[in-house]
N, C-alpha and C positions, 0 to 999 in steps of 0.2 A: 594522366593526373598522377602524382605521386601524392598519396594525402598524408602531410603532418599536422602540426598542433597549429590550435586557433585559440587566441587568447589577448588579453590586454596587451601583451607583450612585443606581439609580433602584429598587431591588427595596421599596423602600418605599412607592411611589405606588397608591393602590388604582385598578383597573382598572375599568373598565363593568360594570354587571349583565348585560349580552348576552356575556361572554367567559365562558367554561365551560373548566374543565378537565375531562379525559376521558381515558380509557388503555382499553387493549385487552392484554390479558394471557394468557398459560398455565394461568392457575391451575384448579383441578380444580371441574370445573363442580355434581360432586353432592356440593362440604362435604369431600371428602378431601384428602388430601395428594399426590394424584397432579399436581403442578403442571406438569407437561409434555406438550409434545404428539412422538410418535413420526411420523417421517416413513418411507415404507418405502421399499426404493430404487426410483427410476424419478418417484418419485413429487412432482407440485408443488404444493406446499400454500401455501395462500393464509393469512397467518398473521394479517393486519390489514385491513380494508376499512368504507371510514366515503364517505357523501356530505354535501354540503357544503363550507362555508367554513373554514377554518382554518390550523394550524401544528403539524407535529409539533418538540417542543420535545426529546426525548429517545428515546433506546433503549438497552435493556439488553436482554444476552439473555450464556448461559452454556450451550454446546452438549457431547455426547458422543456416542463413535460406536465402539465395542469394539472391539480388535484393528486399527484403521484408521490407519495412523500417520499419514498426511496428511488426515484427512476434513476440515477446514476449507475447503482447495484444492476439496475436490470436493463442496460446498456452495454453491449459486449463490443469491444475494440479488440480486432483482430489485423494481424501484419506480417507482409508475406515478402521474401526475401530472393528476390533471381530462379523467380517461376514454382516457387513450393505451391505444394497441391494443395486443394481449397481444403482439405480435413488435417492438415499439418502446418497450423501455423507456427512463426516464430512465437508471435505475442497473441494470448488470451486474456484478458484481462475484462469485467466491468468499467467501464469511464473512467468512472473515480476514484475506485481505487487505482487504477493506471497514473492518474494524474499525483497520486500520492499523499491519498487519504482515504480511509475504508467507510465502513457503518454508514453508507450512502448518504455521508454529511458533505458540508459545503464549510470550509473553514477560511479563513485569511493565514498562510502561511509563506514562509521565505525559504526555500533550500537553494543549491546550485542549480542541480538537474530538473527540480520539479518544484512547481510552484501554483498557487492557487489565491488569486488577487481582489480586491477590492472590486463590486462591491461582494461581502460576505462570501468570499471565495469563487464569486460566478464566473473569474476567470482561470481560466486552466491552460499551462502552460509547460511545455516539455522541451529542453536543451539538449535530453540524450542525445551522441550523433547517431546516426544508421547509415554506416555505408552499406553499399550495393554495387552490384559488377555490369549484370544483366537488366536490373528492373524493379520497380517493389509493385505492391497493391497493398491499401489499406480499405478496410470493410467496417462498415458498423451497424450490429444488430441488434432489432428493436424488439426487445423481448417485454417492454410494458404492455400495460392494457389499452394505454391509448397514444396517440403522435406524438412524436419524439423530436424535439426540434434542436437543429443544430447550425451552428457558426461556426467555421472553421478556416483556418490558414495552414499550408501544408508547404514550409520554405525549406527548400534544398538546391544543391547543387548540381550540374551537370558536368560529368568530365567526357566532352567532345574527343579527346583522345586517348578515351577509354583509362582505366584504374592500374595504372602501372606495379603499385604492390599492395593488390589487395591479397596475398598473402597472408603479408603480416596484422589484417586487421578482422578480428570476427565480427561476426552480427549481432544485430542486438535482439536480447531476447527477454521478454516478460511471463512471470507464471504465478499466477493465484491459486490459497488456498484459504480452505476453512475447514475447521473442526469445533465443531458445534453440536454437546460441549466436549471438552477434553477428556482423556480415559482418565480420571485421579487415582491415585493409589492409596489403598485405601487401611494397606495394614505395615505396620512399620516393621519392615523385616529384621531389625535388631533385638525387636521386645517380643514380637507377633500379636502386636495386639493392635488395636484400631486407634488412629492418630486420632487426638480429640481437640478439634478448633476452639475451643473453650480456653486450652493452653497454648500460647501462641508461640513460645519458645520450644513447642515441641513440634509443633504444626510448621513452622517455617524453618526449624532446623535439625529435627528428627530425622532419622534414616537416610541411606546411603544408597544412588543410583549407581545399580551394576550393568543395567542393560540399556545405554542411554538410544540407541538405535532401533528401538524396540518402542520404549515409551515417552519419549521428546516428541515435541512438536517439530513437522517437520516444514523448514523454510523453502529448502531448495534440493530440486535432487535431477543431476545432471550428467550427463555421459560425453566423453569428446574433451577437445581440449580448449580453454579458454580462460575465464576469472572471473568472478562472483565480484558484483558492485554494489551490493546493499539492499535493505528491503525497508517498507514499515512495515510496523505491527499491529495490530489493531485490535485489541485487548476488550470486553465488558464482563465487566466483573458480575457474576452473578451467585457467588458466594455471598450468600447473607450473615454468616459466623465466619470468623472471628468477629464480635462485635466491636472491639476497640481495638483493632489492628489486624485490617482486612487489606493490609497492600498484597497485590495479587501477583509480585514480582519474584525476585531471589530465585528465579530458575538461571543456568548458567547456560550460554549459546557450547555449543559444542559443536566444531565443523570437523569432518571427515574428508580428506582427500586422497585421492587415487589409490596404494595398498594398504592405507590405515581401514579404509572401508572394509576389505573382507577381512581386518584384522578386531574390525570393531572397537578400535581404539581411536579417541580423537586428536586428530592433529593437532588442532587449534580450542583450548577450552578455555574458557572465558570463566569470572566471578559472579556475573549478577544480571539478572534484565537490563537493570538500569546502568550496567556498569558497560553492558555491551552497547546502548545507544549513548554512551561517553555521558552518562548522568551519574547520580548518587545519592543515597540514602531515600528514596521511594520519593520521586519528585511530585511534587504538586501543582507545580505552575505552565503557565505557555510558556515556552522558548522555542525562538528558531534560530539555527543557526547554518554555513552551506552545506554542511557534513551531516550533521545531529538535528535531535531537535523532538520534543512535545509540543503536538498540535492538539491534543484534548488531553487533558490533566485526569478527567474522572471528577466526580462531585464530591461529597462529604466522605472521608475515609477513603477513596479510591473505588467508591462504590461507581458503578454505570460505564461509560464510553470512553474509553482510552486509546490513544494513538500516538505510537513514536517511529523515529526514523532513523537510520544509520548507514551512510553512503558511504560505498569504500573507493572515493575518487581517489587518492595519494595513496591509498595501501589495498589495493583491490587484490584479492586473494585467489591463487594460481592455481588451476590443476588444469594435468595432461590427460589425464585419463577418465576420472568421472568425481564428482564431489557431491555431497550430503552436508547441509545445511541445519542443523536442529538448535532446540533451544527448550530447555525446561519449560512446564508451564506450572511455577512454584517451586519451591525445594525439592527435587527428588520427585516430581511430579506428583505434587498431592494434590493440586487444585481441580475444580473441573468447571473454567471459565468457556467461556464460548473467546475461540481466537481465531482470526482470519490473518491473513499477509499478503503483499505483491513483491515477488523477487525481481533483482534486472540483473541481468549478467549478458557478457557476450561470449562466441563459442564457434569456432569454424562448424561448416553445413558438410554434409548434413548431419541435424540432431537427433538423435534416440525419441521420438513422441512416444514411443510405446511407453515411457516410463513419468510422461508429463500428467497429473491429476485430470479423470474426469469433469468437466466443466459441470457443477452443480445446477439445479434447475430454479425457477423464480424461487420456489419455496426454499429451497437448501440457501440461497445466495441471499434470502432475506434479512435485513435485522431485526431482532425479533424484542417484545416488551414485556421484562421479566418480573416477576415479583418483588426482586428489591428494588427495581425502579419503581414500581408504585406504590410501596409502603415507603420508600422516601421521598417521593413526591407529595403524597397524601402528610404524612406527617409535616412537611414544609408548609405544606397549605393550612393544615390547621393551627400550626404554633402561627403563622400569620393570621389568620383570623381570630386568635384568640388575641394575641396583640392589639390587633384593631377595635373589639371590644371592648378589651381592657381599655386602652385610650379613651375610648366615647363615654363608659358610663364613669370613669374615674377621676376625669379632668376637665374641668369648667373649660370649654372654646370659644363662650362665649365672649371674650376680651378682644380674640385673636378674629373675629366676626363681625364686628360692630352692628354690622347690617342686621342680621340674623334677631 
Protein backbone atom coordinates (compact mmCIF):
# COMPACT_ATOMS: atom_id res chain seq x y z
CA UNK A 1 0.00 0.00 0.00
CA UNK A 2 1.24 3.49 -0.91
CA UNK A 3 -0.26 5.62 1.86
CA UNK A 4 -1.72 8.88 0.58
CA UNK A 5 -4.23 11.52 1.52
CA UNK A 6 -7.78 10.69 2.51
CA UNK A 7 -10.55 13.29 2.63
CA UNK A 8 -13.91 14.26 1.19
CA UNK A 9 -12.04 15.35 -1.93
CA UNK A 10 -11.04 11.79 -2.84
CA UNK A 11 -13.64 9.72 -0.99
CA UNK A 12 -14.95 8.38 -4.33
CA UNK A 13 -11.55 6.92 -5.21
CA UNK A 14 -11.58 3.11 -5.22
CA UNK A 15 -8.82 1.41 -3.22
CA UNK A 16 -6.78 -1.65 -4.22
CA UNK A 17 -8.07 -5.09 -3.26
CA UNK A 18 -5.13 -5.46 -0.88
CA UNK A 19 -6.51 -2.76 1.47
CA UNK A 20 -8.93 -4.15 4.05
CA UNK A 21 -11.05 -2.40 6.65
CA UNK A 22 -10.83 -3.86 10.15
CA UNK A 23 -12.12 -3.12 13.63
CA UNK A 24 -11.38 -4.19 17.17
CA UNK A 25 -14.21 -3.34 19.58
CA UNK A 26 -15.58 -4.19 23.00
CA UNK A 27 -18.65 -6.01 21.65
CA UNK A 28 -20.15 -8.88 23.64
CA UNK A 29 -18.49 -12.04 22.31
CA UNK A 30 -21.42 -14.15 23.51
CA UNK A 31 -23.90 -12.33 21.26
CA UNK A 32 -25.49 -10.50 24.17
CA UNK A 33 -25.63 -6.77 24.86
CA UNK A 34 -22.83 -6.44 27.42
CA UNK A 35 -20.72 -4.50 24.94
CA UNK A 36 -18.18 -3.18 27.39
CA UNK A 37 -15.04 -4.14 29.24
CA UNK A 38 -14.61 -3.71 33.01
CA UNK A 39 -11.04 -3.01 34.08
CA UNK A 40 -10.20 -3.66 37.73
CA UNK A 41 -8.26 -1.14 39.83
CA UNK A 42 -4.55 -1.43 39.05
CA UNK A 43 -5.13 -3.60 35.97
CA UNK A 44 -3.44 -2.88 32.61
CA UNK A 45 -5.77 -4.12 29.89
CA UNK A 46 -4.80 -4.59 26.23
CA UNK A 47 -7.75 -3.15 24.35
CA UNK A 48 -6.32 -3.74 20.85
CA UNK A 49 -3.38 -5.50 19.23
CA UNK A 50 -2.51 -6.38 15.63
CA UNK A 51 0.46 -7.75 13.69
CA UNK A 52 1.03 -6.43 10.16
CA UNK A 53 1.04 -3.17 8.24
CA UNK A 54 -1.74 -0.61 8.22
CA UNK A 55 -3.10 2.59 9.72
CA UNK A 56 -5.53 3.36 12.54
CA UNK A 57 -8.13 5.77 11.11
CA UNK A 58 -10.55 6.35 13.98
CA UNK A 59 -10.94 5.64 17.69
CA UNK A 60 -14.21 5.99 19.60
CA UNK A 61 -14.92 5.21 23.23
CA UNK A 62 -17.10 6.11 26.19
CA UNK A 63 -16.23 5.45 29.81
CA UNK A 64 -17.76 5.25 33.26
CA UNK A 65 -16.43 4.91 36.80
CA UNK A 66 -19.18 5.27 39.41
CA UNK A 67 -18.72 7.90 42.11
CA UNK A 68 -15.17 8.77 41.01
CA UNK A 69 -15.04 12.47 40.16
CA UNK A 70 -11.92 12.63 38.00
CA UNK A 71 -11.88 9.15 36.50
CA UNK A 72 -10.71 10.31 33.00
CA UNK A 73 -7.47 11.48 34.65
CA UNK A 74 -6.94 8.13 36.32
CA UNK A 75 -7.13 5.87 33.27
CA UNK A 76 -3.85 5.92 31.34
CA UNK A 77 -3.88 5.29 27.59
CA UNK A 78 -0.68 3.94 26.02
CA UNK A 79 0.10 3.16 22.37
CA UNK A 80 2.99 1.21 20.87
CA UNK A 81 4.06 0.96 17.23
CA UNK A 82 6.02 -1.79 15.48
CA UNK A 83 7.08 -3.73 18.56
CA UNK A 84 8.10 -0.93 20.92
CA UNK A 85 8.98 -2.15 24.44
CA UNK A 86 6.34 -1.83 27.15
CA UNK A 87 8.30 0.84 29.03
CA UNK A 88 8.73 3.08 25.96
CA UNK A 89 5.24 3.88 24.60
CA UNK A 90 4.82 6.51 21.91
CA UNK A 91 1.62 7.66 23.62
CA UNK A 92 1.20 7.90 27.40
CA UNK A 93 -1.68 10.20 28.32
CA UNK A 94 -4.70 10.12 30.68
CA UNK A 95 -7.63 9.08 28.51
CA UNK A 96 -9.68 12.26 28.95
CA UNK A 97 -6.68 14.45 28.14
CA UNK A 98 -5.86 12.32 25.10
CA UNK A 99 -9.26 13.04 23.60
CA UNK A 100 -8.79 16.79 23.83
CA UNK A 101 -9.83 18.10 27.26
CA UNK A 102 -8.05 18.18 30.60
CA UNK A 103 -9.14 18.83 34.20
CA UNK A 104 -10.69 15.34 34.35
CA UNK A 105 -13.73 16.87 32.63
CA UNK A 106 -16.09 15.93 29.78
CA UNK A 107 -17.59 18.67 27.60
CA UNK A 108 -19.13 18.86 24.13
CA UNK A 109 -16.69 20.28 21.58
CA UNK A 110 -15.76 19.76 17.94
CA UNK A 111 -12.30 20.01 16.36
CA UNK A 112 -10.97 18.27 13.27
CA UNK A 113 -8.81 15.59 14.95
CA UNK A 114 -10.59 15.28 18.31
CA UNK A 115 -14.16 15.57 19.57
CA UNK A 116 -16.26 14.99 22.66
CA UNK A 117 -19.87 14.42 21.72
CA UNK A 118 -23.26 14.47 23.49
CA UNK A 119 -24.44 13.68 26.02
CA UNK A 120 -22.22 16.04 28.00
CA UNK A 121 -19.07 15.10 26.11
CA UNK A 122 -19.33 11.42 27.00
CA UNK A 123 -18.55 10.18 23.48
CA UNK A 124 -14.80 10.47 22.76
CA UNK A 125 -13.58 10.52 19.13
CA UNK A 126 -10.09 10.66 17.61
CA UNK A 127 -9.27 10.97 13.89
CA UNK A 128 -5.48 11.36 14.11
CA UNK A 129 -4.13 8.86 11.52
CA UNK A 130 -1.73 6.37 13.10
CA UNK A 131 0.33 4.39 10.54
CA UNK A 132 2.33 1.29 11.42
CA UNK A 133 4.40 -1.21 9.42
CA UNK A 134 4.71 -4.21 11.74
CA UNK A 135 1.81 -3.83 14.14
CA UNK A 136 0.37 -1.88 17.07
CA UNK A 137 -0.70 -2.36 20.67
CA UNK A 138 -3.01 -0.14 22.73
CA UNK A 139 -3.39 -0.59 26.49
CA UNK A 140 -5.41 1.11 29.20
CA UNK A 141 -4.31 1.18 32.84
CA UNK A 142 -6.99 1.73 35.47
CA UNK A 143 -5.50 3.83 38.25
CA UNK A 144 -8.94 4.56 39.73
CA UNK A 145 -9.86 3.06 43.10
CA UNK A 146 -12.92 1.45 41.49
CA UNK A 147 -13.69 -0.56 38.35
CA UNK A 148 -13.38 1.43 35.13
CA UNK A 149 -15.84 0.58 32.35
CA UNK A 150 -15.11 1.30 28.69
CA UNK A 151 -16.92 0.75 25.39
CA UNK A 152 -14.65 1.23 22.37
CA UNK A 153 -14.04 0.93 18.61
CA UNK A 154 -10.56 0.88 17.02
CA UNK A 155 -11.10 1.29 13.25
CA UNK A 156 -8.06 0.63 11.08
CA UNK A 157 -6.85 -0.37 7.62
CA UNK A 158 -4.78 -3.44 6.82
CA UNK A 159 -2.24 -3.28 3.96
CA UNK A 160 -1.85 -6.87 2.79
CA UNK A 161 0.94 -5.94 0.35
CA UNK A 162 2.86 -4.05 3.02
CA UNK A 163 3.55 -0.38 3.62
CA UNK A 164 5.51 0.70 0.52
CA UNK A 165 6.29 4.30 1.47
CA UNK A 166 6.58 3.85 5.23
CA UNK A 167 9.77 5.97 5.46
CA UNK A 168 7.74 9.00 4.38
CA UNK A 169 5.47 8.77 7.43
CA UNK A 170 6.25 9.41 11.07
CA UNK A 171 4.65 7.52 13.90
CA UNK A 172 2.00 9.19 16.04
CA UNK A 173 3.02 10.43 19.50
CA UNK A 174 1.26 12.20 22.37
CA UNK A 175 2.68 13.53 25.62
CA UNK A 176 1.00 14.85 28.78
CA UNK A 177 2.59 17.32 31.15
CA UNK A 178 1.62 19.24 34.25
CA UNK A 179 3.21 21.99 36.34
CA UNK A 180 1.23 22.69 39.51
CA UNK A 181 1.85 25.40 40.34
CA UNK A 182 3.97 27.11 37.72
CA UNK A 183 6.97 28.86 39.22
CA UNK A 184 6.25 32.58 39.15
CA UNK A 185 8.88 35.24 38.72
CA UNK A 186 8.38 37.48 41.73
CA UNK A 187 11.01 40.13 41.07
CA UNK A 188 10.90 42.63 38.20
CA UNK A 189 14.45 42.38 36.77
CA UNK A 190 14.18 45.93 35.49
CA UNK A 191 13.39 47.55 38.85
CA UNK A 192 14.65 44.91 41.27
CA UNK A 193 11.36 45.13 43.15
CA UNK A 194 8.53 42.65 43.63
CA UNK A 195 5.69 42.62 41.13
CA UNK A 196 2.52 44.13 42.55
CA UNK A 197 -0.58 42.20 41.46
CA UNK A 198 -2.78 45.16 42.48
CA UNK A 199 -1.18 47.08 39.63
CA UNK A 200 -2.27 45.09 36.57
CA UNK A 201 -0.26 47.21 34.15
CA UNK A 202 2.92 46.13 35.93
CA UNK A 203 1.72 42.58 36.63
CA UNK A 204 0.74 41.98 33.00
CA UNK A 205 3.29 44.05 31.10
CA UNK A 206 6.29 44.66 33.35
CA UNK A 207 9.60 42.81 33.06
CA UNK A 208 11.44 41.06 30.24
CA UNK A 209 11.88 37.33 29.65
CA UNK A 210 15.60 36.75 29.15
CA UNK A 211 15.76 32.95 29.74
CA UNK A 212 12.61 31.37 28.29
CA UNK A 213 13.94 27.81 28.09
CA UNK A 214 14.50 27.86 31.83
CA UNK A 215 11.32 29.63 32.93
CA UNK A 216 8.60 28.94 30.33
CA UNK A 217 6.05 26.15 30.61
CA UNK A 218 7.23 23.19 28.50
CA UNK A 219 4.55 21.78 26.17
CA UNK A 220 6.75 19.37 24.22
CA UNK A 221 10.35 18.21 24.10
CA UNK A 222 11.28 15.71 21.39
CA UNK A 223 14.39 14.58 19.51
CA UNK A 224 14.59 13.13 16.01
CA UNK A 225 12.89 14.09 12.76
CA UNK A 226 9.21 14.92 12.69
CA UNK A 227 6.60 17.63 13.03
CA UNK A 228 4.61 19.09 15.91
CA UNK A 229 0.85 19.07 15.30
CA UNK A 230 -0.46 21.09 18.23
CA UNK A 231 -1.80 20.79 21.75
CA UNK A 232 -4.50 21.69 24.19
CA UNK A 233 -3.69 23.87 27.19
CA UNK A 234 -5.57 23.40 30.45
CA UNK A 235 -5.13 26.23 32.94
CA UNK A 236 -6.59 26.29 36.42
CA UNK A 237 -6.53 29.96 37.40
CA UNK A 238 -5.65 29.88 41.09
CA UNK A 239 -4.41 33.48 41.38
CA UNK A 240 -6.85 35.43 43.56
CA UNK A 241 -5.41 38.86 42.74
CA UNK A 242 -5.41 41.17 40.82
CA UNK A 243 -9.08 41.22 41.73
CA UNK A 244 -10.36 43.22 38.74
CA UNK A 245 -8.12 41.95 35.94
CA UNK A 246 -7.25 38.32 36.55
CA UNK A 247 -6.54 37.23 32.98
CA UNK A 248 -4.05 34.32 33.16
CA UNK A 249 -2.74 34.73 29.61
CA UNK A 250 -0.38 37.27 28.01
CA UNK A 251 2.23 34.50 27.82
CA UNK A 252 4.06 34.34 24.48
CA UNK A 253 4.53 30.99 22.78
CA UNK A 254 8.17 30.27 21.91
CA UNK A 255 9.16 27.25 19.81
CA UNK A 256 12.82 26.24 19.57
CA UNK A 257 13.83 24.10 16.58
CA UNK A 258 17.09 22.21 15.85
CA UNK A 259 20.15 24.49 16.23
CA UNK A 260 18.11 27.19 17.96
CA UNK A 261 17.67 24.89 20.97
CA UNK A 262 21.39 25.12 21.78
CA UNK A 263 21.38 28.83 20.97
CA UNK A 264 18.46 29.21 23.40
CA UNK A 265 16.84 31.48 20.82
CA UNK A 266 13.20 30.90 19.79
CA UNK A 267 12.75 29.96 16.13
CA UNK A 268 9.06 30.88 16.26
CA UNK A 269 8.08 33.69 18.64
CA UNK A 270 4.42 34.44 19.40
CA UNK A 271 2.58 37.38 20.94
CA UNK A 272 0.30 35.94 23.65
CA UNK A 273 -1.59 32.93 24.97
CA UNK A 274 -4.87 33.80 23.27
CA UNK A 275 -2.98 34.69 20.08
CA UNK A 276 -1.32 31.27 19.97
CA UNK A 277 -4.75 29.62 20.13
CA UNK A 278 -5.88 31.97 17.31
CA UNK A 279 -8.19 34.09 19.46
CA UNK A 280 -7.92 37.61 20.86
CA UNK A 281 -8.28 39.88 23.88
CA UNK A 282 -8.82 37.39 26.68
CA UNK A 283 -11.61 35.16 25.29
CA UNK A 284 -14.54 34.69 27.65
CA UNK A 285 -16.86 32.45 25.63
CA UNK A 286 -16.91 28.85 24.40
CA UNK A 287 -15.96 28.38 20.77
CA UNK A 288 -15.08 25.37 18.60
CA UNK A 289 -13.37 25.49 15.20
CA UNK A 290 -11.52 22.76 13.27
CA UNK A 291 -8.06 23.90 14.39
CA UNK A 292 -8.56 26.13 17.45
CA UNK A 293 -11.05 26.83 20.19
CA UNK A 294 -12.02 27.42 23.81
CA UNK A 295 -13.76 24.47 25.45
CA UNK A 296 -13.84 25.97 28.94
CA UNK A 297 -13.44 29.78 29.24
CA UNK A 298 -13.22 29.99 33.03
CA UNK A 299 -15.65 31.72 35.36
CA UNK A 300 -16.06 35.33 36.45
CA UNK A 301 -12.82 37.28 35.88
CA UNK A 302 -11.30 34.10 34.34
CA UNK A 303 -11.27 32.29 37.68
CA UNK A 304 -11.22 28.53 37.63
CA UNK A 305 -10.67 26.03 34.87
CA UNK A 306 -9.82 27.08 31.31
CA UNK A 307 -9.11 24.90 28.24
CA UNK A 308 -7.83 26.04 24.84
CA UNK A 309 -6.70 24.04 21.83
CA UNK A 310 -4.58 24.79 18.77
CA UNK A 311 -3.91 22.08 16.17
CA UNK A 312 -1.30 22.64 13.47
CA UNK A 313 -3.02 20.64 10.74
CA UNK A 314 -2.44 23.06 7.86
CA UNK A 315 0.79 24.44 9.36
CA UNK A 316 2.73 21.64 11.11
CA UNK A 317 5.98 22.71 12.76
CA UNK A 318 8.84 20.69 11.24
CA UNK A 319 12.02 19.67 13.03
CA UNK A 320 14.99 17.64 11.78
CA UNK A 321 16.91 17.08 15.03
CA UNK A 322 14.93 18.31 18.03
CA UNK A 323 12.18 20.64 19.18
CA UNK A 324 11.08 22.37 22.36
CA UNK A 325 7.61 23.93 22.40
CA UNK A 326 7.17 26.38 25.28
CA UNK A 327 4.85 29.16 26.43
CA UNK A 328 5.02 31.79 29.17
CA UNK A 329 2.63 31.45 32.11
CA UNK A 330 1.63 35.08 32.22
CA UNK A 331 3.85 37.80 30.78
CA UNK A 332 7.46 37.17 31.82
CA UNK A 333 6.25 34.05 33.66
CA UNK A 334 4.94 36.09 36.58
CA UNK A 335 1.86 33.94 37.32
CA UNK A 336 1.65 30.88 39.53
CA UNK A 337 -1.30 28.80 38.30
CA UNK A 338 -1.99 25.12 37.63
CA UNK A 339 -1.02 24.26 34.03
CA UNK A 340 -1.33 20.97 32.17
CA UNK A 341 -1.21 20.12 28.47
CA UNK A 342 -1.27 17.35 25.89
CA UNK A 343 0.97 17.68 22.82
CA UNK A 344 0.57 15.70 19.57
CA UNK A 345 3.28 15.07 17.02
CA UNK A 346 4.69 12.66 14.42
CA UNK A 347 8.30 11.54 14.19
CA UNK A 348 10.52 8.77 12.93
CA UNK A 349 11.18 5.94 15.33
CA UNK A 350 12.89 5.17 17.54
CA UNK A 351 12.03 8.15 19.72
CA UNK A 352 14.25 9.21 22.63
CA UNK A 353 12.15 8.11 25.59
CA UNK A 354 14.67 9.39 28.14
CA UNK A 355 13.46 12.96 27.64
CA UNK A 356 9.77 12.09 28.11
CA UNK A 357 8.40 13.38 31.41
CA UNK A 358 7.74 10.71 34.02
CA UNK A 359 3.99 10.29 34.38
CA UNK A 360 2.79 11.73 37.69
CA UNK A 361 1.05 9.47 40.19
CA UNK A 362 -2.68 9.73 40.92
CA UNK A 363 -2.27 12.55 43.43
CA UNK A 364 0.02 14.41 41.07
CA UNK A 365 -2.53 14.17 38.24
CA UNK A 366 -5.60 14.98 40.34
CA UNK A 367 -7.33 18.29 39.56
CA UNK A 368 -7.42 20.18 42.83
CA UNK A 369 -9.96 22.42 44.51
CA UNK A 370 -8.46 25.79 45.32
CA UNK A 371 -9.36 28.58 47.71
CA UNK A 372 -10.24 30.87 44.81
CA UNK A 373 -12.85 28.39 43.57
CA UNK A 374 -14.34 27.96 47.05
CA UNK A 375 -14.54 31.73 47.60
CA UNK A 376 -16.08 32.29 44.17
CA UNK A 377 -18.71 29.58 44.56
CA UNK A 378 -19.53 30.59 48.14
CA UNK A 379 -19.92 34.23 47.12
CA UNK A 380 -22.28 33.30 44.29
CA UNK A 381 -24.41 31.14 46.61
CA UNK A 382 -24.59 33.87 49.26
CA UNK A 383 -25.68 36.44 46.69
CA UNK A 384 -28.30 34.03 45.34
CA UNK A 385 -29.68 33.28 48.82
CA UNK A 386 -29.78 37.00 49.62
CA UNK A 387 -31.75 37.75 46.45
CA UNK A 388 -34.22 34.95 47.20
CA UNK A 389 -34.58 36.17 50.79
CA UNK A 390 -35.09 39.77 49.65
CA UNK A 391 -37.67 38.71 47.07
CA UNK A 392 -39.67 36.59 49.54
CA UNK A 393 -39.80 39.27 52.23
CA UNK A 394 -40.22 42.33 50.05
CA UNK A 395 -42.53 41.20 47.26
CA UNK A 396 -46.17 40.24 47.77
CA UNK A 397 -46.30 36.86 46.08
CA UNK A 398 -49.96 36.09 46.89
CA UNK A 399 -51.32 37.56 43.60
CA UNK A 400 -49.10 35.11 41.75
CA UNK A 401 -50.38 32.12 43.77
CA UNK A 402 -54.13 32.65 44.40
CA UNK A 403 -54.50 29.13 45.79
CA UNK A 404 -52.32 30.03 48.81
